[in-house]
C-alpha positions in Angstrom: 99.4 85.3 87.9 99.9 85.1 91.7 97.9 82.3 93.3 97.7 81.4 97.0 96.5 78.2 98.7 95.3 78.7 102.2 93.4 76.6 104.8 93.6 75.1 108.2 96.4 72.7 109.1 95.8 69.3 107.7 93.2 70.4 105.1 95.4 69.3 102.2 96.4 72.7 100.9 99.9 71.5 100.2 98.6 68.5 98.3 96.2 70.6 96.2 98.7 73.4 95.6 101.3 70.8 94.3 98.6 69.2 92.1 97.8 72.6 90.7 101.5 73.2 90.0 101.7 69.8 88.2 98.5 70.7 86.2 100.1 74.0 85.1 103.3 72.4 84.2 101.5 69.7 82.1 99.9 72.5 80.2 103.3 74.0 79.4 102.7 77.0 81.6 105.8 78.5 83.3 105.5 78.1 87.1 107.4 79.3 90.2 106.3 77.5 93.3 106.9 78.8 96.8 106.6 76.8 100.1 105.7 79.5 102.6 104.2 77.2 105.3 105.8 76.6 108.6 105.7 72.9 107.8 107.8 72.6 104.7 106.2 69.8 102.7 105.8 71.2 99.2 109.1 69.7 98.0 108.0 66.3 99.0 104.6 66.8 97.4 106.4 67.7 94.1 108.4 64.4 94.3 111.6 65.4 96.0 113.1 62.8 98.4 113.9 63.8 102.0 117.5 64.7 101.2 116.6 66.8 98.2 113.8 68.6 100.1 116.2 69.3 103.1 118.8 70.7 100.7 116.5 73.4 99.4 118.0 76.8 100.3 116.0 78.9 102.8 114.8 82.3 101.5 115.0 83.6 105.1 118.7 82.8 105.2 119.2 84.7 102.0 117.3 87.8 103.1 120.3 90.2 103.0 121.0 89.1 99.3 117.3 89.5 98.4 117.2 93.0 99.9 120.4 94.1 98.3 119.2 93.0 94.8 115.7 94.5 95.1 116.9 97.7 96.6 118.9 98.5 93.4 119.6 102.2 93.1 116.4 103.3 94.9 117.5 106.6 96.6 114.7 106.4 99.1 116.3 103.3 100.8 119.4 104.3 102.6 120.6 100.7 103.1 119.4 97.1 103.3 119.3 97.4 107.1 116.5 100.0 106.6 114.4 97.6 104.5 111.6 95.6 106.1 109.3 92.9 104.7 106.8 95.5 103.4 109.2 98.0 101.8 107.7 98.9 98.5 109.5 99.3 95.2 110.2 102.8 93.9 112.2 104.4 91.1 115.5 102.6 90.9 114.3 99.4 92.6 114.9 96.2 90.7 111.7 94.4 89.7 111.4 90.6 89.3 109.9 88.6 86.4 108.9 85.0 86.8 110.9 83.7 83.8 114.1 85.6 84.1 117.4 84.6 85.6 118.6 86.8 88.5 120.6 86.5 91.7 117.5 85.9 93.9 116.5 82.8 91.9 120.2 81.7 91.7 120.4 81.7 95.5 117.0 80.5 96.5 115.3 78.6 93.7 115.9 75.0 92.6 114.5 73.3 89.5 112.2 70.4 90.1 111.4 68.1 87.1 107.8 67.2 86.6 105.7 65.5 83.9 105.8 68.0 81.0 108.6 70.2 82.2 110.0 71.6 85.4 109.2 74.3 87.9 111.3 76.6 90.0 110.8 75.9 93.7 111.6 78.3 96.5 111.1 77.7 100.2 111.1 80.0 103.2 112.9 77.5 105.3 111.7 75.6 108.3 111.3 76.9 111.8 114.5 75.6 113.5 115.5 74.9 117.0 117.5 78.1 117.2 114.3 80.0 116.4 112.4 78.6 119.4 111.4 81.3 121.9 113.2 84.1 120.1 111.7 84.4 116.6 108.4 84.6 114.8 107.8 82.5 111.7 106.6 85.5 109.9 110.1 86.9 109.9 110.9 84.1 107.4 107.8 84.7 105.2 109.0 88.4 105.0 111.3 87.3 102.2 108.2 86.1 100.2 106.4 89.3 100.9 109.3 91.3 99.5 109.4 89.1 96.4 105.7 89.7 95.8 106.0 93.4 96.3 108.6 93.6 93.5 107.1 91.0 91.2 105.7 91.9 87.8 104.0 88.9 86.2 101.9 88.2 83.2 98.9 86.1 82.3 100.4 82.9 81.1 102.9 82.5 83.9 102.2 81.5 87.5 103.5 82.0 91.0 101.9 79.4 93.3 102.3 79.9 97.0 101.5 77.3 99.7 100.7 79.7 102.6 101.0 79.1 106.3 98.0 77.5 107.9 94.9 79.1 109.3 94.5 82.8 110.0 98.2 83.2 110.4 98.1 84.3 106.8 96.8 87.7 108.1 99.8 88.5 110.3 101.1 90.6 107.3 99.6 92.2 104.3 100.7 89.3 102.1 97.1 88.0 101.8 96.4 91.0 99.5 99.2 90.2 97.1 97.4 87.5 95.0 95.2 87.5 91.9 93.3 84.5 93.3 93.2 82.8 96.7 92.0 79.2 96.9 90.9 78.2 100.4 91.0 74.4 100.9 88.3 73.2 103.2 87.3 69.8 104.5 83.5 69.1 104.8 83.4 69.6 108.6 82.6 72.5 110.9 86.3 73.0 111.7 87.1 72.7 108.0 85.0 75.8 107.1 85.9 77.8 110.2 89.0 79.3 108.5 86.8 80.2 105.5 84.6 82.4 107.7 87.7 84.1 109.2 89.3 84.6 105.8 86.1 85.9 104.2 85.6 88.5 107.0 89.2 89.7 107.0 89.6 89.8 103.2 86.2 91.6 102.5 87.6 95.1 102.7 90.6 94.5 100.5 89.1 93.1 97.4 90.7 89.7 97.8 89.3 87.2 95.3 88.5 84.0 97.3 87.1 80.6 96.1 86.7 77.5 98.2 88.1 74.1 97.1 86.5 71.2 99.0 88.9 68.4 99.9 88.5 64.9 101.3 85.0 64.9 99.9 83.4 61.4 100.1 79.8 61.8 99.2 77.1 64.1 97.8 76.2 65.0 101.4 79.7 66.3 101.9 79.3 68.6 98.8 75.8 69.7 100.1 77.4 70.6 103.4 80.1 72.7 101.9 77.6 74.4 99.6 75.4 75.2 102.5 78.3 76.7 104.5 80.1 78.6 101.8 77.5 79.1 99.1 78.6 80.1 95.6 82.2 80.5 96.8 82.5 76.7 96.4 84.4 76.2 93.2 85.4 72.5 93.0 85.9 69.4 95.2 88.5 66.7 95.4 87.8 63.2 96.6 90.0 60.2 97.4 92.9 59.8 95.1 94.9 56.6 94.6 97.3 58.8 92.6 98.0 61.0 95.6 98.3 58.0 97.9 100.9 56.4 95.6 102.9 59.7 95.5 102.8 59.9 99.3 104.2 56.3 99.5 107.1 57.3 97.2 105.6 55.4 94.3 104.8 58.2 91.8 102.7 57.5 88.7 102.6 59.6 85.5 100.5 62.7 86.1 98.2 61.8 83.2 96.9 58.9 85.4 95.4 61.3 88.0 91.7 60.5 88.4 89.4 62.2 85.8 87.2 63.9 88.3 90.2 65.4 90.1 91.7 66.5 86.8 88.4 68.3 86.0 88.6 70.1 89.3 92.2 71.2 88.6 91.0 72.5 85.2 88.3 74.5 87.0 90.9 76.1 89.3 93.0 77.0 86.2 90.0 78.6 84.4 89.0 80.6 87.4 92.6 81.8 88.1 93.1 82.7 84.4 89.8 84.7 84.4 90.9 86.7 87.3 93.5 88.4 85.1 90.8 90.6 83.7 90.1 92.0 87.2 93.7 93.1 87.8 94.0 96.6 89.3 97.6 97.6 89.6 96.7 100.9 91.2 94.8 99.2 94.0 97.6 96.6 94.3 100.2 99.4 94.8 98.0 101.4 97.1 97.5 98.3 99.4 101.2 97.6 99.4 101.9 101.2 100.6 99.0 100.9 103.2 100.5 97.9 104.9 104.0 99.3 104.7 102.9 102.4 106.5 101.1 100.4 109.1 104.2 98.2 109.8 106.4 101.2 109.8 104.4 102.9 112.5 103.8 99.7 114.5 107.4 98.4 114.7 109.5 99.2 111.7 110.5 102.8 112.6 111.6 101.8 116.0 113.5 98.8 114.8 115.4 100.5 112.0 115.7 104.0 113.6 114.4 105.6 110.5 111.2 107.1 109.2 110.2 104.3 106.8 107.3 106.3 105.4 109.9 108.2 103.4 110.5 105.0 101.4 107.2 105.4 99.7 107.6 106.8 96.2 104.3 108.6 95.5 104.8 108.6 91.7 105.6 104.9 91.4 103.0 102.5 90.1 103.9 98.8 89.9 102.5 97.3 86.7 103.3 95.2 83.6 103.8 98.5 81.7 106.5 99.8 84.0 109.8 100.5 82.1 111.8 98.4 84.5 109.4 95.5 84.1 109.4 95.8 80.3 113.2 95.8 80.3 113.3 92.7 82.4 110.7 91.0 80.2 112.7 91.8 77.1 115.9 90.4 78.6 114.1 87.2 79.7 112.7 86.8 76.2 116.1 87.3 74.6 117.7 84.8 77.0 115.0 82.2 76.2 115.5 82.8 72.4 119.2 82.4 72.8 118.9 78.8 74.0 116.4 77.7 71.4 117.8 75.1 68.9 118.6 76.6 65.5 
């Protein structure tokens, strides 16, 4: 299951996405977490110290490796230099599974120990001084988009992405890559402004969107959010001594999270899990191709000197039933079984 957390800067989406990751891990659910925000704070929110968070490898810096691996033997892709962030998979491409071992995870993912288990954490990498004036942050999130385009995931495994803030999420087609999008909103006019933008932009693409209220202090705050977003309001989070302790570097066992906040996390899980029944791999693949063709025409063809429309394999359908995905799943299951105690 692919889950996105979006919202305006300062809304608390990193905090809530990290709490959701912890909730999944406590349930025993396999999780890969991705920090795709320009402000890289998910590592700290998951308990890493400053040195550990700074040592996370940047996906953007490993883009050549990612492209080479995903390209596989796809005859429609002449070279990795001809791949762009929206290049779709085709026959011969390598697909990814969340629970497998592969060179992409080896290079980019690091395990983070949490109550109940551990997660794989990937990060796009921060916007550095060398990027100022010459680069766009979305060139870094392109690595995440390629990963999503080649990912085949099942129901009881989760990819959780902390997206870049505000409407910047629409600078690529990545906003259509998720089974469920949770929009974190504060109970203020500014807090719900991103919701209106997201709702309008996502309407034509079948994006499943639910609002999660954060920093809610009273029934009046809940009433305000309900008035502004209607039935899209799923759950709310109030003040948390547990979160405050974590932010001070004094973590407590996750089981001590406030009961009302735990119930809200359970509501997020139930909603995300239910979205599995609405999966449409044909639409997913079609939208992937749609945004690739748009990017190819807009800038990709000129940058690569190639007709990138030719990368589209019209007979290819990304799905859990694809033979390449089934092979990867079997290999992952075999690897997991090999390490089980006798």
